Structures are given as C-alpha cells and as structure tokens.
N, C-alpha and C positions, 0 to 999 in steps of 0.2 A: 752495117747500120743497125741490124737487129740487136746486137749486144749493146751498142751505144744507146739505143732507144730504151732498152730494158734498164740500163744503168741510170739514165736521167729520169725515168719514171719513178725510181726509188730515191735517187739522190736529191736532197733538199736544196736545189740550186737557188731558190728564192731566199733561203735563209743565209746562205754562205756569205754574201757581201754585206749582211747586216750584223754579223758577229763583229767583235772588236778587231780581230785580225783581218777580217774582210773589209771593215771600214777603212783601215789603213790603206789597203790596196785600192779601194774605190776612190777615196779622197785624193790620194796621190795621182791616180790615173786621170780623174776629172780635172785636176789642176793642169795636167799636161795637154788634155784635150782643149781646154780653154786657152792655154798658151799657144797651141797650134792655130786656133782661130784668130788670135791676135797677130800671129806671124803672117797669116794670109791677108788680113786687113792691112798690115803694114806694107807687104809686098805689092799688093794689088790696089792699094789706096781706096779701099771700099768704104762706103759710108756706113754708119751704124744701122741704118735701115736695111741696106743690102746685106749686111752680115746676119741680120735676123732671119733672112730667107736663105741663108747658107744651107746647102744640102749635105746631109751626113748619111752614109750607109753604115749600118751596124750588121756585119756579116758574122753569123754565129751568135745571135743576140741573146740566146738563152731565154730567160723569163722577162728580159727587158729592163734590167737594172739601169743600164746606160741609156738605152733608147728612151725610156720614160723620163729620166732626168733631163736629157737633152731636149726632148720635146717640151717639157715644162719650162725650159729656159728660152724657148721661142724658136728653136731650129727646126728645119724641115727634115724629118727623119724617116728613112726607109730601113726596115728591119728584115733580115733573112735568118731563118732558123730551121735546122734540119729536123728536130724532134717535135712531133705534133703536140705532145703534152706540154712542152715548154711554150710553144706558140699559142696554145689556148690561153695560158696564163697571161702571156704578153698582150694578146688581143683584148682580154677583159680589163686591162689596166687603162688603156688610153686609145680612144677611137681615132685620134688624129695621126697615129703612126701608120704608115703604109707597110703592110706585112706580106711576106711571101714565105712559103715553105720551100726550102731549097738547099742545095749542097754547095759549099764554098768553092768547090773545084769547077763548077759549071753554073754560070748565072746568065743564061740566055735571055731571061726576062728583064734584065737590066741593060740599058743602052751604054755604049762607049762614052767615056768622058762626061759622065752625068754628075758626079759628086765632087764636092770640094774636099771633103775629108771622108776617108773610109776606115772603119774600125774592124780589125780582124782579131778578135779577142779570144775566141774559143777553138776554132777549127784546127789550128796547128798544134794544139795539145794532143789531138787524136789521129792526125794523119801521119802515117809511117813512111820514113825515107824521104830523100830529097825530091824525087819525082812527084810524089803526091803533094808535098808541101808547095812545090813550085807551081803546080796547077792553081792552087788557091792564091798564091802571091800574084801570079800573072793575071788572074781574073780580077783581083782587087786593083791592080795597076790599070787594067783595061777600063774599068768603070769609073776611075778617078780622073778628074780633069788634069791636063798638063799643068805642072806647077802646083798640084794639090798635094795633100799629105795623107799618108797611110800610117796608122798605128797598129803594130802587130805584137801580140802577146805570145810568149812561149813559157813552157814549164821547164825548169832548169835541172840539169843533171846532178850537180853536187847536192842540192837540197834533197833530191830523191834518194841518193845514196846514203847521206847522213841520216835522214829521218826514217827510211824504211830498212835499209841494210843494217845500220848500227843502232839507232835509237830503239827500233823495234826488234832488234836481234834476228834479222832475216838474212844476214849476209851468207851463211852457209847454204841456205835453201836457194838463194838467187845464184850463187856461184856454181852450185851443183847443176842447175838448169842451163848454165852457160849465159847467164844474164848480164855478165860484166866482162869488159875487156881487161887486159893486163893493167891498163892505166885507169881502171874504174869508170870507164864510160859505159853507161847502160846499153845493153843490146836488146832492144824491144822487138817483139814479134807481132804479126798482124792481129793475133788474138788478144794482145795486151791493149788496154783502153788508152793508155798514155804513151807518148814518145817524148823522151827528154833530150835536151840539147845543151851544148856548150856554146860560148860566144863564137868560137871559130866555125861552128856549124852554121850559125846565123849569118856570119860574114860570107860564107860560101854561098848560101842561098840568095843573099842580096846581090852578089856579083852575077849569079846565073839569071836572076830576074831583072837585072838592069836597074836596080833601085839604089838610091844614094842616101846614106844615113845622115840625119840631122843631129840626133842624139839618141842615146839608149839609157834607160833608167831601170833601177831595181824597184819594181812597183810596190813591193811589200817589205823589202829589206829584211830585218830580223823578226818581223811580226809573226810569221808562221812557226818560228822556233819558240815563240814566247806566248803562246795562247793562254796558258794558265796565269802567267805574270800580268798580261794585259787585262785579263778579267778581274784581277785583284787590285788594279789601279783605281785611284779616285778619278772623278771626271777631270779634275785639273791636271793630274799627272798624265792621264791618257791624252789630253790635248797637247801637253808638252811633248809626249812621244810622237804624236802626229807631226808636230813642227820639226822635231828632230829628223824624222823620216824624210820630210820634204827637203831639209837642209843637206842631206847626205846622199839622196837617191841617184844623183848623177855621177857620184864618185866611181871612176872606172874599175877600181879594185873591188867594188861591191856588186857590180852589175850582174855577175853570174852566180852570186852567193845566195840570193833569196830563192823563194819558190817560184816566183814569176819575174820576168822582165818584159818591158815594153820597148820595142824598137820603133823609133819615129823616123819616117822615111819621106823624102821628096820624090815625086814621080818625074 
C-alpha cells in the first residue's frame, strides 16, 4: 500500500481522464454504465423515479471522476478509495457522495446486496495474481444485489508489451529480469505497481468468482496508442473518433488490444 500511495500522491489522476485519450475511455465507459442502468430498468420494470434512486458503488474511485458524474446525473453513489490523497480530492468535489477509505478486497462497512451497480475500475490494475483479484471480485459480488451488474476494468497485457517493451525499447531490460513468458505474457512481481491480463485470465477469474459476462468492451480502443494524433485533431475530427470508438468497442477481436477493457457482468 505504501508504494501505491506514494505513486498516486505524485500521479495526476485528476488530469488523466480529462486528456483526449482519457476522454475516449471516460465517454465510452459512461455510455456503458448508462446502458447497464437501462438494462436494469428493462429487467426489473422500474419507473424513472426509482431509477434515479438507483444505488451505485464505485470501488477504487480515485479522485471521483465517475462518482461525481454519476452523482450529478442523480444517482445515489457510494465511493470507496484506498489512497487518502485521492479521497481528499473526491470529498472536496461533491458533498452528496458517501465516501469510505477502504481496500477493495475487504469491505465490511458495506452491507450484502446493497447496490444495483458496482464499479470496480481501479483495484484490479494493482492486485497481483488470481487470489488477490478474486477477493475484490467476490466482495463486489457480495455487495451487489442479485440480478445487479458489476463493471470491472483491467489493464491489458498486449498494450503493455507493445508500448513499454517495444515502443520504449525496454524489451531487453524486461526480458533480462524475467518479466516475460515465452509467449510474451507479462510476469509481474509484488513490487510492480500494475498487473496485466489477457482475456483468458479474465475468463478464468469470472468462472472462479461465479460471475456471468453480459459483454466485454475495449474502453479506449486505439486511443492510448494515438495520444499525439488525438491532440492534433480538430474538435470535429475528435468527435468523429469518439463515435468510431463507440461503434467498434464491442468487437471481440479488439477487446484485448487496447490499454483497458471493461468486463460487464451479471451477479
């Protein structure tokens, strides 16, 4: 936790999702959060009034980019964040968000089957190995109502290999430290801040957690590979790119190719 806290005290989390490549990820993800809300309304035949009191848990909320937006849209939001610095920023933004400092692997302050939708967008980036990731998945499942929806974000293996090993020419350094398997799956250690996955790793975790996939999306598609190009686009061209991303993000051949994917699961 000390290394993670030190990292986020320096990392400009507040800025990341406001950059153009971050906006692509945020706008795509918000689209699917709203789609999940519509799915629940359809399945449970809820009224518009009831939906506005829908309860959302944001586990690993960072500085509150999603929590604040969802609260502004009228939803009942509870945010949990591990890093005190991030939590201070979140609390300063919106007094109507219920906040807790806590670890995604253990949420004893949240009752069973409380939330209609649970977001698990940061913790699985940093938890190493199936056992630790499963603790977070099972806690999210526990606090989500039966028939609710969990959205889980991961950082993807192929993006990390392409961008770090080859684009930044770190392949020899990583290989020398034993950081890659023969088929180029990253081998991360506890001291590494991130743990990268492939789709088969996610499938294995879902099976172990007893969660059923509704759909999986590439949250940012090619955006993280195209930061310079996105910044050079006119506003109109950037809007067209965002529409392009929404049009292709469910394509199965792209799900593992971007830097992040979001797995949308039924409890």
